[in-house]
Backbone as JSON Lines, residues from 0, in Angstrom:
{"i":0,"aa":"M","n":[-8.09,11.32,29.3],"ca":[-8.57,10.17,28.58],"c":[-7.38,9.46,27.96]}
{"i":1,"aa":"I","n":[-7.39,8.15,28.06],"ca":[-6.32,7.33,27.48],"c":[-6.94,6.41,26.44]}
{"i":2,"aa":"A","n":[-6.37,6.44,25.24],"ca":[-6.91,5.62,24.15],"c":[-5.81,4.75,23.56]}
{"i":3,"aa":"F","n":[-6.0,3.45,23.65],"ca":[-5.11,2.5,23.0],"c":[-5.72,2.13,21.65]}
{"i":4,"aa":"Y","n":[-5.01,2.46,20.6],"ca":[-5.4,2.12,19.22],"c":[-6.9,2.2,18.97]}
{"i":5,"aa":"G","n":[-7.46,3.3,19.4],"ca":[-8.86,3.55,19.1],"c":[-8.98,4.11,17.69]}
{"i":6,"aa":"W","n":[-10.17,4.13,17.16],"ca":[-10.39,4.67,15.82],"c":[-10.94,6.08,15.96]}
{"i":7,"aa":"P","n":[-10.08,7.09,15.96],"ca":[-10.55,8.46,16.2],"c":[-11.53,8.98,15.16]}
{"i":8,"aa":"L","n":[-11.51,8.41,13.96],"ca":[-12.44,8.85,12.92],"c":[-13.62,7.89,12.78]}
{"i":9,"aa":"G","n":[-13.72,6.94,13.71],"ca":[-14.79,5.96,13.67],"c":[-14.46,4.85,12.68]}
{"i":10,"aa":"L","n":[-15.39,3.95,12.54],"ca":[-15.24,2.82,11.62],"c":[-16.37,2.83,10.6]}
{"i":11,"aa":"S","n":[-16.03,2.61,9.35],"ca":[-17.05,2.61,8.31],"c":[-18.06,1.49,8.51]}
{"i":12,"aa":"R","n":[-17.65,0.4,9.13],"ca":[-18.6,-0.7,9.34],"c":[-19.62,-0.4,10.44]}
{"i":13,"aa":"W","n":[-19.37,0.65,11.23],"ca":[-20.3,1.07,12.27],"c":[-20.59,2.57,12.12]}
{"i":14,"aa":"P","n":[-21.22,2.95,11.04],"ca":[-21.43,4.39,10.78],"c":[-22.36,5.07,11.78]}
{"i":15,"aa":"D","n":[-23.16,4.28,12.51],"ca":[-24.09,4.86,13.48],"c":[-23.46,5.13,14.84]}
{"i":16,"aa":"R","n":[-22.24,4.67,15.04],"ca":[-21.57,4.88,16.34],"c":[-20.85,6.22,16.36]}
{"i":17,"aa":"P","n":[-20.77,6.83,17.53],"ca":[-20.1,8.14,17.64],"c":[-18.62,8.03,17.24]}
{"i":18,"aa":"K","n":[-18.12,9.1,16.69],"ca":[-16.72,9.19,16.31],"c":[-16.01,10.09,17.32]}
{"i":19,"aa":"P","n":[-14.92,9.64,17.92],"ca":[-14.22,10.48,18.9],"c":[-13.87,11.86,18.37]}
{"i":20,"aa":"I","n":[-13.5,11.97,17.1],"ca":[-13.11,13.27,16.56],"c":[-14.27,14.27,16.6]}
{"i":21,"aa":"D","n":[-15.51,13.78,16.5],"ca":[-16.66,14.67,16.52],"c":[-16.92,15.25,17.9]}
{"i":22,"aa":"A","n":[-16.36,14.66,18.93],"ca":[-16.61,15.12,20.3],"c":[-15.45,15.93,20.88]}
{"i":23,"aa":"V","n":[-14.39,16.12,20.12],"ca":[-13.19,16.78,20.65],"c":[-13.51,18.12,21.31]}
{"i":24,"aa":"S","n":[-14.38,18.89,20.72],"ca":[-14.68,20.21,21.29],"c":[-15.33,20.12,22.67]}
{"i":25,"aa":"R","n":[-15.82,18.94,23.04],"ca":[-16.45,18.76,24.36],"c":[-15.52,18.09,25.38]}
{"i":26,"aa":"Y","n":[-14.33,17.71,24.96],"ca":[-13.4,17.06,25.89],"c":[-13.04,18.03,27.0]}
{"i":27,"aa":"Q","n":[-13.0,17.52,28.2],"ca":[-12.66,18.35,29.35],"c":[-11.36,17.91,30.01]}
{"i":28,"aa":"C","n":[-10.61,17.11,29.3],"ca":[-9.33,16.65,29.82],"c":[-8.39,16.4,28.65]}
{"i":29,"aa":"G","n":[-7.14,16.21,28.97],"ca":[-6.16,15.88,27.95],"c":[-6.35,14.46,27.45]}
{"i":30,"aa":"V","n":[-5.67,14.14,26.36],"ca":[-5.8,12.82,25.74],"c":[-4.41,12.23,25.49]}
{"i":31,"aa":"L","n":[-4.24,11.0,25.91],"ca":[-3.05,10.22,25.58],"c":[-3.5,9.16,24.59]}
{"i":32,"aa":"S","n":[-2.94,9.19,23.38],"ca":[-3.31,8.23,22.33],"c":[-2.09,7.39,21.98]}
{"i":33,"aa":"L","n":[-2.28,6.08,21.96],"ca":[-1.2,5.14,21.68],"c":[-1.61,4.27,20.49]}
{"i":34,"aa":"F","n":[-0.81,4.3,19.45],"ca":[-1.14,3.62,18.21],"c":[0.01,2.73,17.75]}
{"i":35,"aa":"G","n":[-0.34,1.67,17.03],"ca":[0.66,0.84,16.37],"c":[0.89,1.38,14.97]}
{"i":36,"aa":"G","n":[2.13,1.59,14.63],"ca":[2.46,2.11,13.3],"c":[2.09,1.17,12.17]}
{"i":37,"aa":"A","n":[1.95,-0.12,12.47],"ca":[1.59,-1.1,11.45],"c":[0.09,-1.44,11.49]}
{"i":38,"aa":"D","n":[-0.68,-0.67,12.24],"ca":[-2.12,-0.89,12.32],"c":[-2.74,-0.33,11.04]}
{"i":39,"aa":"Q","n":[-3.14,-1.2,10.13],"ca":[-3.67,-0.78,8.85],"c":[-5.0,-0.05,8.98]}
{"i":40,"aa":"G","n":[-5.68,-0.24,10.08],"ca":[-6.96,0.42,10.28],"c":[-6.85,1.85,10.78]}
{"i":41,"aa":"I","n":[-5.64,2.24,11.23],"ca":[-5.44,3.59,11.75],"c":[-4.15,4.15,11.13]}
{"i":42,"aa":"P","n":[-4.23,4.68,9.92],"ca":[-3.03,5.21,9.28],"c":[-2.55,6.51,9.95]}
{"i":43,"aa":"Q","n":[-1.33,6.87,9.67],"ca":[-0.75,8.09,10.25],"c":[-1.61,9.31,9.93]}
{"i":44,"aa":"S","n":[-2.22,9.34,8.77],"ca":[-3.07,10.49,8.4],"c":[-4.25,10.64,9.38]}
{"i":45,"aa":"T","n":[-4.76,9.53,9.89],"ca":[-5.84,9.57,10.88],"c":[-5.33,10.13,12.2]}
{"i":46,"aa":"V","n":[-4.17,9.67,12.62],"ca":[-3.54,10.19,13.84],"c":[-3.33,11.69,13.71]}
{"i":47,"aa":"D","n":[-2.82,12.11,12.56],"ca":[-2.56,13.54,12.32],"c":[-3.85,14.36,12.33]}
{"i":48,"aa":"E","n":[-4.9,13.82,11.72],"ca":[-6.18,14.53,11.68],"c":[-6.76,14.69,13.09]}
{"i":49,"aa":"F","n":[-6.68,13.64,13.9],"ca":[-7.18,13.72,15.26],"c":[-6.35,14.71,16.08]}
{"i":50,"aa":"N","n":[-5.03,14.67,15.89],"ca":[-4.15,15.6,16.59],"c":[-4.48,17.04,16.22]}
{"i":51,"aa":"A","n":[-4.72,17.3,14.95],"ca":[-5.07,18.65,14.5],"c":[-6.4,19.1,15.1]}
{"i":52,"aa":"A","n":[-7.37,18.2,15.19],"ca":[-8.66,18.54,15.79],"c":[-8.49,18.88,17.27]}
{"i":53,"aa":"C","n":[-7.66,18.13,17.95],"ca":[-7.4,18.41,19.37],"c":[-6.71,19.77,19.52]}
{"i":54,"aa":"R","n":[-5.72,20.01,18.7],"ca":[-5.0,21.28,18.75],"c":[-5.96,22.45,18.5]}
{"i":55,"aa":"K","n":[-6.82,22.33,17.49],"ca":[-7.78,23.38,17.16],"c":[-8.74,23.63,18.32]}
{"i":56,"aa":"A","n":[-9.12,22.58,19.04],"ca":[-10.05,22.7,20.16],"c":[-9.35,23.09,21.46]}
{"i":57,"aa":"G","n":[-8.03,23.18,21.44],"ca":[-7.29,23.52,22.65],"c":[-7.17,22.38,23.63]}
{"i":58,"aa":"V","n":[-7.29,21.16,23.13],"ca":[-7.2,19.96,23.97],"c":[-5.77,19.44,23.92]}
{"i":59,"aa":"K","n":[-5.18,19.26,25.08],"ca":[-3.83,18.7,25.15],"c":[-3.89,17.26,24.65]}
{"i":60,"aa":"H","n":[-3.08,16.95,23.65],"ca":[-3.09,15.6,23.07],"c":[-1.66,15.1,22.95]}
{"i":61,"aa":"E","n":[-1.43,13.93,23.5],"ca":[-0.11,13.3,23.44],"c":[-0.21,12.03,22.6]}
{"i":62,"aa":"P","n":[-0.02,12.14,21.28],"ca":[-0.08,10.94,20.45],"c":[1.28,10.26,20.37]}
{"i":63,"aa":"T","n":[1.28,8.94,20.43],"ca":[2.51,8.17,20.25],"c":[2.2,7.03,19.29]}
{"i":64,"aa":"V","n":[3.04,6.91,18.28],"ca":[2.9,5.83,17.31],"c":[4.13,4.95,17.42]}
{"i":65,"aa":"Y","n":[3.92,3.65,17.6],"ca":[5.02,2.69,17.72],"c":[5.26,2.03,16.37]}
{"i":66,"aa":"P","n":[6.36,2.41,15.7],"ca":[6.66,1.85,14.38],"c":[6.7,0.32,14.41]}
{"i":67,"aa":"G","n":[6.05,-0.28,13.44],"ca":[6.06,-1.73,13.32],"c":[5.08,-2.47,14.21]}
{"i":68,"aa":"A","n":[4.49,-1.78,15.16],"ca":[3.56,-2.44,16.09],"c":[2.17,-2.5,15.46]}
{"i":69,"aa":"P","n":[1.48,-3.63,15.62],"ca":[0.15,-3.78,15.05],"c":[-0.94,-3.32,16.01]}
{"i":70,"aa":"H","n":[-2.18,-3.39,15.54],"ca":[-3.32,-3.18,16.42],"c":[-3.23,-4.25,17.53]}
{"i":71,"aa":"S","n":[-3.58,-3.9,18.73],"ca":[-3.54,-4.81,19.89],"c":[-2.13,-5.19,20.31]}
{"i":72,"aa":"F","n":[-1.15,-4.32,20.03],"ca":[0.22,-4.62,20.44],"c":[0.36,-4.71,21.95]}
{"i":73,"aa":"F","n":[-0.5,-4.03,22.69],"ca":[-0.37,-3.95,24.14],"c":[-1.05,-5.1,24.86]}
{"i":74,"aa":"D","n":[-1.99,-5.74,24.22],"ca":[-2.69,-6.84,24.9],"c":[-2.42,-8.18,24.21]}
{"i":75,"aa":"R","n":[-3.01,-8.44,23.09],"ca":[-2.85,-9.75,22.44],"c":[-1.44,-10.01,21.92]}
{"i":76,"aa":"K","n":[-0.68,-8.96,21.66],"ca":[0.67,-9.14,21.11],"c":[1.74,-8.58,22.05]}
{"i":77,"aa":"Q","n":[1.42,-8.47,23.33],"ca":[2.3,-7.83,24.31],"c":[3.67,-8.49,24.37]}
{"i":78,"aa":"T","n":[3.75,-9.79,24.34],"ca":[5.03,-10.48,24.43],"c":[5.91,-10.16,23.23]}
{"i":79,"aa":"E","n":[5.3,-10.2,22.07],"ca":[6.04,-9.94,20.83],"c":[6.49,-8.48,20.73]}
{"i":80,"aa":"F","n":[5.71,-7.58,21.28],"ca":[6.02,-6.14,21.22],"c":[6.25,-5.6,22.62]}
{"i":81,"aa":"A","n":[7.08,-6.31,23.36],"ca":[7.34,-5.98,24.77],"c":[7.92,-4.58,24.95]}
{"i":82,"aa":"E","n":[8.8,-4.17,24.07],"ca":[9.42,-2.84,24.21],"c":[8.38,-1.73,24.03]}
{"i":83,"aa":"A","n":[7.56,-1.84,23.0],"ca":[6.5,-0.85,22.78],"c":[5.5,-0.88,23.94]}
{"i":84,"aa":"S","n":[5.16,-2.09,24.39],"ca":[4.2,-2.23,25.49],"c":[4.74,-1.61,26.78]}
{"i":85,"aa":"A","n":[6.01,-1.83,27.06],"ca":[6.62,-1.26,28.27],"c":[6.62,0.26,28.2]}
{"i":86,"aa":"D","n":[6.97,0.81,27.04],"ca":[6.97,2.26,26.89],"c":[5.54,2.81,27.03]}
{"i":87,"aa":"A","n":[4.58,2.14,26.42],"ca":[3.19,2.58,26.51],"c":[2.72,2.59,27.96]}
{"i":88,"aa":"W","n":[3.08,1.55,28.7],"ca":[2.67,1.47,30.11],"c":[3.28,2.61,30.91]}
{"i":89,"aa":"K","n":[4.55,2.93,30.65],"ca":[5.18,4.07,31.34],"c":[4.45,5.36,31.01]}
{"i":90,"aa":"R","n":[4.07,5.53,29.76],"ca":[3.34,6.74,29.37],"c":[1.98,6.82,30.05]}
{"i":91,"aa":"V","n":[1.31,5.69,30.17],"ca":[0.01,5.65,30.87],"c":[0.19,6.06,32.32]}
{"i":92,"aa":"Q","n":[1.17,5.48,32.99],"ca":[1.39,5.81,34.4],"c":[1.73,7.28,34.57]}
{"i":93,"aa":"T","n":[2.58,7.82,33.72],"ca":[2.95,9.24,33.8],"c":[1.73,10.11,33.57]}
{"i":94,"aa":"F","n":[0.94,9.79,32.55],"ca":[-0.26,10.56,32.23],"c":[-1.23,10.56,33.4]}
{"i":95,"aa":"V","n":[-1.45,9.4,34.01],"ca":[-2.37,9.32,35.14],"c":[-1.84,10.15,36.31]}
{"i":96,"aa":"R","n":[-0.55,10.04,36.61],"ca":[0.04,10.84,37.7],"c":[-0.13,12.33,37.44]}
{"i":97,"aa":"Q","n":[0.08,12.75,36.21],"ca":[0.02,14.17,35.88],"c":[-1.41,14.72,35.82]}
{"i":98,"aa":"N","n":[-2.38,13.83,35.68],"ca":[-3.74,14.3,35.45],"c":[-4.75,13.87,36.5]}
{"i":99,"aa":"T","n":[-4.24,13.4,37.64],"ca":[-5.13,13.05,38.75],"c":[-4.58,13.65,40.03]}
{"i":100,"aa":"R","n":[-5.45,13.76,40.98],"ca":[-5.02,14.28,42.29],"c":[-4.55,13.12,43.14]}
{"i":101,"aa":"A","n":[-3.57,13.39,43.98],"ca":[-3.04,12.36,44.88],"c":[-4.0,12.06,45.99]}
């Protein structure tokens, strides 16, 4: 599973929606998580909590936080954050190669 700046603990404005952290024990694959370090909606403590839940459940988790990058750095702000976007894309390609059959 690949997650770009998702909210692993859910959003308070949508309390009825599932929270990814609550499903970690049911994950059947590894997780690549890509976050912007300047995303005010996803603080480092949230990334750490999700990583700890994955570790506890035995789920391989590769979190990457791009310092200074905001939410949507890979799509709406791709030009401005080209270096972070390029690195994220390389990580996605590597993750897909490592986790799919040829």
